[in-house]
VMD Tcl script that draws the C-alpha trace (Angstrom):
set ca {
  {79.33 134.54 120.81}
  {75.79 133.23 120.31}
  {73.07 135.58 119.12}
  {70.06 135.87 121.40}
  {66.78 136.00 119.51}
  {63.61 137.30 121.13}
  {60.07 137.57 119.82}
  {56.76 138.48 121.36}
  {54.15 135.75 121.42}
  {51.73 138.13 119.70}
  {54.18 138.65 116.81}
  {54.69 134.90 116.41}
  {50.94 134.21 116.44}
  {50.54 136.76 113.64}
  {52.92 134.65 111.52}
  {50.47 131.72 111.68}
  {48.06 131.57 108.75}
  {44.73 129.85 109.34}
  {43.89 127.08 106.88}
  {40.29 126.74 105.58}
  {40.20 123.05 106.54}
  {41.37 123.83 110.08}
  {44.70 124.30 111.79}
  {47.45 126.70 110.82}
  {50.55 127.00 108.69}
  {53.39 128.55 110.68}
  {56.60 129.72 109.00}
  {59.60 130.54 111.18}
  {63.13 131.15 109.89}
  {62.29 129.42 106.61}
  {60.88 126.29 108.25}
  {57.19 125.57 107.66}
  {55.07 123.83 110.28}
  {51.52 122.51 110.08}
  {50.02 123.03 113.54}
  {46.60 122.48 115.07}
  {46.75 125.18 117.76}
  {48.68 128.44 118.07}
  {49.79 127.34 121.54}
  {52.31 125.06 119.76}
  {54.16 128.16 118.51}
  {56.12 128.80 121.72}
  {57.68 125.35 121.71}
  {58.64 125.67 118.03}
  {60.18 129.11 118.59}
  {62.21 127.81 121.53}
  {63.58 125.00 119.31}
  {64.77 127.75 116.94}
  {66.59 129.44 119.82}
  {64.08 132.20 120.53}
  {63.15 133.57 123.92}
  {59.40 134.18 123.73}
  {58.10 137.28 125.49}
  {54.51 137.14 126.69}
}
mol new
graphics top color blue
foreach p $ca { graphics top sphere $p radius 0.5 }
foreach p [lrange $ca 0 end-1] q [lrange $ca 1 end] { graphics top cylinder $p $q radius 0.2 }
display resetview
């Protein structure tokens, strides 16, 4: 049986840390992503098997 993971978009956005030079560092399940916009977070979370709640 597969585990269903859910997370609110607000929670995921709070995981993103703004970088002084611009953009964000986003860490999810031990994977680190360098992103330009927090709107990229939903797509990343879905790749990790999350259902994002808005």
